N, C-alpha and C positions, 0 to 999 in steps of 0.2 A: 234597790233597779239594779242594773250590773253597769259595769263598766261600758263596752258596747253603745251600750244605750245611751245612757247619759254623752256618747261622744259623738253619734248621729244625733240630736234635740238639737246642743249645743252648733255644734256646725247646720243645722235647719236650722233652727231662730237667729242663728246667723247672718246666713243664705238670702228669709225673709229681710230682715227686718236692716239687711243692704242693700235688695231688692223696691224695698219701701222708698227708703233716705232718695234713693236716682230714680223714681219712679218722677221726679217731674219735667227732669231731663228731655231735649227732641228725639233721642236717641230711646226705643222703647227697655232698655235691658233694663228695668226695673219691670213689668210684665215675664220675662227670661229667670229672673233672679228669683223671684216670689214663688214662680211656677217647680221653679228648679227645688230649692228647701222647704215647700211644701212637700212633691214627692221624694224630698229626700223627709221628713219628718213622720211620711204613713208607717214604716214598721212597730212604729216607740208611741206615734200621738193620736187618741183620736178624737182629737178636737182635729186634726190634722185632716184624718180619716172624713172624716164628714164635712170641711169643709170644701173637701178635691171633691166626693160623691156629690156634693153638691153643684159645684160649676160646673161636672161633667153634664149632671142632667139638665143646668140648667142652656146649656151648651148642643146640647141632643137636641133641646129645642130647639132652639134658636136656628141650629143646619137642620132642623128639616123644614121648619118653616120656611126658610131660604130654597129651599130641593123642587117642591110643590108649588 
């Protein structure tokens, strides 16, 4: 594993962990941090890539239902 990918993994998972920790707060900062963390992880983590694809598919179905 190269140092760049290691740095991406550490920073991405740190953002996801911080997002989960602040999720119960009334400000929706946790959702933003988890989203940013997954976005950062995509280049180096297949798990994050699959999670993000699943979320995109789910939200695409929800948004298409709202439009109709």
